[in-house]
C-alpha positions in Angstrom: 0.0 0.0 0.0 1.4 3.3 -1.0 1.6 6.4 1.2 -1.2 8.1 -0.6 -3.5 5.1 -0.2 -2.6 4.9 3.4 -3.4 8.6 3.9 -6.8 8.1 2.2 -7.6 5.0 4.3 -6.6 6.9 7.5 -8.7 10.0 6.7 -11.8 8.0 5.7 -11.5 5.7 8.7 -11.2 8.7 11.0 -14.3 10.2 9.4 -16.3 7.0 9.9 -15.3 6.7 13.6 -15.9 10.4 14.4 -19.3 10.3 12.6 -20.4 7.2 14.5 -19.4 8.9 17.8 -20.8 12.3 17.1 -23.7 12.1 19.6 -21.2 11.6 22.5 -19.3 14.8 22.2 -19.0 17.9 20.1 -15.3 17.1 19.8 -16.2 14.1 17.5 -18.1 16.6 15.2 -15.0 18.7 15.0 -13.0 15.5 14.4 -15.3 14.6 11.6 -14.8 18.0 10.0 -11.0 17.5 10.2 -11.4 14.0 8.6 -13.4 15.5 5.8 -10.7 18.1 5.2 -8.1 15.3 5.0 -10.4 13.4 2.7 -10.6 16.5 0.5 -6.9 16.7 0.3 -6.7 13.1 -0.5 -9.2 13.4 -3.3 -7.3 16.3 -4.9 -3.9 14.5 -4.5 -5.4 11.4 -6.1 -6.8 13.4 -9.0 -10.4 12.8 -8.1 -11.4 16.4 -7.9 -15.2 15.8 -7.6 -14.5 13.8 -4.5 -12.3 16.6 -3.2 -15.0 19.2 -3.8 -17.7 17.2 -2.1 -15.5 16.6 0.9 -15.0 20.4 1.2 -18.7 20.8 1.4 -18.9 18.1 4.1 -16.1 20.0 6.0 -18.1 23.2 5.9 -21.3 21.5 7.0 -19.5 19.7 9.9 -17.8 22.9 11.1 -21.1 24.7 11.1 -22.7 21.9 13.0 -19.9 21.9 15.6 -20.1 25.7 15.9 -23.8 25.7 16.5 -23.7 22.8 18.9 -26.2 20.7 16.9 -26.5 17.0 17.5 -25.4 16.7 21.1 -28.1 16.1 23.7 
């Protein structure tokens, strides 16, 4: 597995874990946003710019959700 593939696997795994644990803490929402940003970087580095663009949108949505405190009871 190359370094770029490992980076992509790490960023998407981090996003999955943080998304699954979002209800527990706002920190996981911020972690999800960071993972989306990493996923976007991965998409652009890989040459899959549509994936990179969508991940930027998810990053913005997650940061907004974290800032507003949505999703945590």
